[in-house]
Each structure stands twice: as C-alpha cells, then as structure tokens.
C-alpha positions, -999 to 999 in steps of 0.1 A, spaced: 7 1 282 -23 17 297 -58 1 290 -47 -22 261 -76 -33 239 -60 -65 226 -48 -79 259 -71 -108 257 -63 -120 224 -39 -150 216 -11 -151 212 -7 -124 238 29 -115 230 20 -108 193 -11 -87 200 9 -69 226 36 -58 202 11 -50 176 -10 -27 198 22 -10 211 31 -2 175 -5 11 166 1 37 195 31 52 177 26 72 145 42 53 119 29 64 84 54 62 55 78 91 59 71 94 98 88 63 110 114 77 133 95 68 165 87 34 155 124 28 144 135 39 179 108 18 195 122 -13 177 158 -3 184 150 1 222 133 -32 223 165 -49 212 187 -28 236 164 -36 265 171 -72 260 206 -72 252 202 -81 216 228 -70 191 213 -42 170 219 -19 141 199 12 131 209 29 100 205 65 90 172 57 72 157 43 102 160 5 90 166 -18 122 184 -51 121 183 -72 153 203 -104 157 194 -133 181 215 -163 189 202 -198 182 183 -216 208 199 -247 224 207 -274 198 204 -251 169 238 -233 172 252 -250 140 221 -244 118 223 -217 91 209 -182 102 173 -173 90 161 -138 81 128 -127 92 116 -93 75 87 -69 76 85 -30 73 78 -5 99 57 19 80 19 20 72 -5 36 45 -25 63 63 -59 64 50 -91 77 67 -128 77 62 -144 110 49 -151 132 79 -130 112 105 -110 136 126 -76 118 131 -43 130 129 -19 102 118 12 124 124 5 125 162 -24 103 174 -25 66 181 -49 44 161 -85 37 177 -86 0 178 -116 -22 182 -121 -60 181 -152 -72 161 -155 -109 165 -125 -126 147 -114 -91 135 -92 -65 146 -98 -29 132 -91 7 135 -122 29 138 -123 51 107 -87 45 96 -64 20 81 -53 -5 106 -16 -10 98 -20 -48 97 1 -42 66 28 -46 79 23 -43 116 14 -81 118 50 -88 107 65 -65 131 47 -80 160 54 -118 148 91 -109 145 94 -91 180 73 -119 197 98 -144 185 128 -123 194 113 -119 227 104 -156 235 125 -177 257 107 -209 246 110 -210 207 133 -233 191 150 -217 162 183 -212 144 201 -178 146 178 -151 137 185 -120 117 153 -96 121 151 -69 93 126 -42 99 126 -16 70 110 18 67 91 35 39 82 2 20 48 17 11 62 46 -9 87 27 -32 106 1 -8 130 31 -1 143 14 33 152 -19 18 168 -3 -12 191 17 10 198 -11 36 233 -23 37 231 -61 37 268 -69 40 266 -80 77 236 -104 72 248 -140 70 215 -157 62 205 -169 28 171 -179 38 145 -150 40 110 -152 54 92 -121 46 59 -116 65 42 -91 43 15 -113 25 -21 -110 34 -36 -145 29 -30 -175 52 -22 -208 36 -7 -190 5 31 -190 1 41 -161 -21 73 -169 -42 72 -140 -70 61 -104 -72 59 -75 -96 84 -47 -98 73 -11 -98 79 26 -93 61 57 -85 55 83 -114 45 119 -112 35 144 -138 33 181 -129 18 209 -150 18 246 -143 -11 269 -153 -18 305 -148 -48 316 -127 -70 346 -135 -99 363 -118 -135 354 -130 -169 356 -118 -195 327 -120 -215 304 -99 -192 283 -78 -198 246 -80 -183 216 -61 -183 180 -77 -177 151 -54 -171 115 -62 -175 96 -30 -184 61 -16 -160 40 -34 -143 8 -20 -108 20 -24 -82 -6 -17 -47 -19 -28 -33 -8 -61 -16 -41 -66 -37 -69 -51 -70 -52 -59 -63 -35 -89 -80 -63 -110 -112 -64 -91 -129 -38 -112 -129 -11 -84 -136 26 -94 -108 51 -92 -125 83 -80 -98 105 -97 -107 92 -132 -144 94 -126 -141 131 -115 -122 138 -147 -147 120 -170 -176 137 -155 -160 171 -157 -149 166 -192 -185 164 -203 -195 197 -188 -193 229 -209 -185 265 -198 -166 255 -166 -133 269 -151 -113 247 -127 -103 263 -94 -90 232 -76 -91 194 -80 -82 169 -50 -84 132 -49 -65 103 -31 -38 102 -5 -13 75 -16 -2 65 -52 -5 29 -42 -41 31 -28 -71 32 -53 -88 64 -44 -124 60 -33 -133 99 -33 -122 130 -52 -134 166 -55 -134 195 -80 -143 231 -72 -152 252 -105 -168 281 -119 -198 274 -141 -217 295 -164 -249 272 -163 -250 252 -129 -282 237 -141 -267 222 -171 -238 210 -151 -262 193 -128 -279 177 -157 -245 164 -169 -239 152 -134 -270 133 -132 -266 114 -163 -232 106 -156 -240 92 -121 -268 71 -136 -245 55 -162 -215 51 -139 -234 36 -110 -249 11 -134 -215 3 -148 -199 -4 -112 -231 -18 -97 -214 -51 -89 -182 -37 -74 -192 -2 -62 -227 -4 -44 -221 29 -25 -207 50 -52 -222 86 -53 -215 115 -74 -229 148 -61 -230 186 -71 -237 216 -51 -235 252 -61 -232 288 -47 -242 321 -59 -216 338 -85 -185 352 -70 -153 364 -82 -126 337 -78 -91 328 -92 -95 300 -116 -80 285 -148 -91 299 -183 -114 279 -204 -85 267 -225 -64 256 -196 -93 240 -181 -98 219 -211 -61 210 -212 -61 200 -175 -90 177 -180 -77 162 -211 -45 154 -194 -65 137 -165 -86 118 -190 -58 108 -213 -38 95 -183 -39 56 -184 -52 37 -155 -59 2 -142 -49 -31 -156 -28 -28 -189 -20 -64 -194 -25 -99 -179 -2 -127 -174 0 -151 -203 17 -178 -180 -3 -174 -148 -43 -174 -153 -58 -145 -135 -26 -126 -127 -24 -90 -136 10 -85 -153 12 -47 -158 -9 -19 -143 -8 16 -130 -31 35 -105 -36 73 -105 -35 75 -66 -31 111 -60 -47 142 -80 -41 177 -70 -48 212 -85 -40 239 -62 -33 276 -71 -26 265 -109 -2 236 -100 -17 202 -112 -1 172 -99 -8 135 -110 9 107 -90 7 69 -101 21 35 -89 32 16 -120 38 -21 -116 46 -49 -137 63 -85 -135 78 -79 -170 106 -53 -168 102 -42 -204 64 -36 -200 70 -14 -169 96 6 -187 72 12 -217 45 23 -194 68 48 -177 80 61 -211 43 64 -221 37 88 -191 68 107 -198 57 113 -234 21 122 -222 36 148 -198 56 162 -229 25 164 -249 7 186 -225 39 207 -216 44 192 -182 74 176 -164 77 140 -156 97 123 -126 101 88 -115 111 75 -81 108 45 -57 118 21 -84 122 -17 -72 127 -49 -93 105 -78 -97 111 -107 -76 118 -137 -100 105 -173 -92 132 -196 -79 129 -231 -93 152 -247 -66 140 -235 -33 147 -257 -3 130 -231 20 98 -233 -1 100 -270 1 104 -271 39 76 -248 43 53 -266 23 62 -298 41 55 -283 75 21 -268 63 10 -299 50 18 -316 83 0 -292 103 -30 -284 82 -35 -315 64 -37 -299 29 -13 -284 6 -4 -248 8 -10 -226 -22 20 -214 -41 14 -180 -60 29 -151 -75 13 -116 -69 10 -82 -85 18 -64 -54 53 -53 -47 76 -70 -20 109 -63 -8 122 -99 -16 133 -88 -50 157 -61 -37 170 -84 -10 176 -112 -36 196 -85 -57 218 -75 -28 224 -111 -15 232 -136 -43 218 -171 -37 191 -157 -14 162 -184 -9 132 -162 -1 93 -167 4 66 -146 18 35 -154 42 13 -136 64 -20 -139 83 -54 -129 66 -57 -92 61 -85 -77 41 -90 -44 26 -57 -31 33 -49 5 23 -84 14 31 -101 25 62 -119 -9 60 -87 -28 67 -91 -56 93 -69 -85 106 -81 -120 116 -73 -129 151 -74 -167 146 -54 -163 115 -27 -144 135 -26 -173 159 -23 -200 132 4 -179 114 24 -177 148 23 -215 152 33 -221 115 63 -198 118 74 -214 150 71 -249 133 91 -238 104 119 -226 124 120 -258 143 127 -274 110 153 -250 96 
C-alpha cells in the first residue's frame, strides 16, 4: 500500500487493514471488490474460506495451541458502508478511495463518510485472523454485505456450516457498552406518478441545508431536522407554485441534512416572504440541535418549463407533509429508548415520478407492522404504490447468556468498572443470525464512532486500541 495515512497508528495491523478497505469502493450494493479482497486475504494465508453468490465471506481459523477443545466463536461484521458526502464535495464513491486524515485521536475522511461503520469490525477481525500471537478458540469470521440497506447479506447467508453458538458482533459504536438487543426494521417505498405539462413562470429554487444529518436509528431521538420534511412544510405554505423537481437525501437510513425543490412561481416575492418567515420560525425551533440550518430561495426570470399542474403540486406536497416521520413511540420498559420510528431518508420528484423511501424501525413487531400498514394506506389514499423490502427481525434480549457474563467479567477486570449493558434502536444482524442458529448466544461491541452515516463520521484511535485489547482478552477466556 503506497503512502499509508494510518501507518503510525496503533494497533498497526488493525489500522493497516482498515486503510486497505477504505481504498476499495464498498458502498452498499457495490461490495464485489471488497468481498474479493477479504476472500483473497484468506486464500493468501491458507485459511479455509467460503464466498457465496451475494458476496458474503466466511473464513475459518483453527484454534491456537491449548484451545483446540474449546467451542468455536463467531466474529461478525459487514463489508458495506453508507456513502454520504458534503454538499459541493467532488467524490465518486463508485470508483475513488476515501481521503483519510488524522485529527488528534480521530480518524476521518475529508468531506465524506469514513466507513468506520463497519470497517472497524472488518479490520479487527482480519487483524485477529492474521495474528500469530493471539490466543483464541476456533474462529469463524463472518463478513456480510449490504447490511446498510436491509441486512440483505445476513438474510441470505447459509449458516449450516457454522459450528459456533457464541457470536461477537463488532458493529456497535460506543466503547464500554455491551449491546444485547436491537430493533427490527424494513425499508418502505411509496411511488406516485404525475403528468407534466408546459407552463411559464419565474423559476425558483428552494434549498434546505446545513443540517446535522446522522443515523436514523441511534440519532432519531435527538431532535435533528429532517430536510425533506422541512422542504415540504415550507413549500406547502406557498401559493401559486408548480413543482418541477424535488431532491433530498441519499440513504433511507440516514437523516437527510439537505433537500432542494425547483418550481415555477407566479409571485417570487411572495414565495420569498414565506421562505423568510418559515426560516425564522424553523431555526428558532431547532436552535439547540441544528445551529447551522439554512433555508434559501433563488429565482430566475420567467421561462417555459415542464411542471406539475397546480392540483398535482398540491397532491404531491400533501403526500409529503402527511408522511409520518421521526419517533412514533418510546419504550415503556427502558427509559430513554426509542421503540418505534421512521425516517424519510430519500425524496425524489423527477419527470413526474415521485418517490419517498423510509427506514422503519421498532423493537415491537406489532408496532412495526402497524406503521408499515399506515404507509401502505397513505399510498393508496394518494393513488400511489407501496412496497416493502429488506425486512429484518428484532434481536430479543437473552436472559441466560454465558457470553455476556464472560465479557462483563473481563471488562471489569481490565477497566476497573462495570460495562454498560443496553438495547438500541438501530438494527444489527444478530437477530437474523439468532433466527438461523437456535441457541445462539450473541452480543455486540465496538470502538467509539461518532456521527456515523454523515460526512462528519469519525473513529477514535485510542478506543480502537482498547477494543482490540478487550477482544483479545475475551477470546483468551472463551
């Protein structure tokens, strides 16, 4: 690897593999090269490996001396990343490597997501497989694809050749936290077709920008602004407009931080007055969580353009504004835990075709089903179509967990304090694996990652080191 940026960081092997992965485009749906890289890693070291048709990779490593009779342990993470970039950043996620930088204790990517979610897991697992010194039971390393778009790789993985019944997932984002349960979810899409007609008026562009963005699971309850919803709310207050296009968000599971509308306006001055009042009210409402929020309007002289009729514009904006978003229910059992939510992550209106895509999550199966049914009825009410995909089950808490007990004991010995045990609103693959492998005892850990699914994503160097040491210590005990 030429000119490595992370060469001086410890543990060197972990950061070497992490940087190698960041040089391979590996956004969701584009993981073939990363899958081949992981499979070649195993082949080059003479490790048994299985690569399935989806691109999932399973690698086996024999036990170290003295651990031959110990039960196998599964280490698991995913190869894909969420691809988000700052406005104006020229980066092609399909072809270009990430532009890494180190800022004190944090590794970042300039202008884009870092892919610490879940490149950290991949790097930790490969470093363990590559190590000649680590003491460990037999290892079954499972690297899945397309986790970020509905856990598709894990859902399609054949687990029949996995002997382990203890699974350590490495897709968590807070050091010192042991995750033991998570929400289930799915992606829901609504599509509505409109006719376009030629009209002439001033062409206006309304832009919502400067939002924080973030993870639609772990950060949905933080009061962050959804740019798609703000765009729709502002447009709904304007009179005499005809929509040309709408655009906002890139991923259904990332809170959109910017969105844009192009439309014809009979009175641009009145549209600007509405915009000004709306921005003032909105920025005041989100002052605590969205200090950089901005809503701007620009206009050009009248010209003839293809646009929606006034009636269809009203319908499109009503659909967007009636679409639920954000926290729908809080857990009655766990204080502060979001139980049910959805996030309108993608908004598109192009040539009369309107698409809204959302990530629906809940730790209560009945509530998730009811929310999806609500969206299906919303689509029907507006004459649109509804579809659902990427469904994954919740991961239920296991009362008797020897793996959890062992990890809590090791952490207490190493850190001198108790490890926090928690359930999360984000989705993890543990639920799918538990459904495929009866009796599976699973937990999830990870180093400190901040602002994942946004271009501010960063990973703590020191926390990666401590997580590596903790993982090695746990494997010595199993």
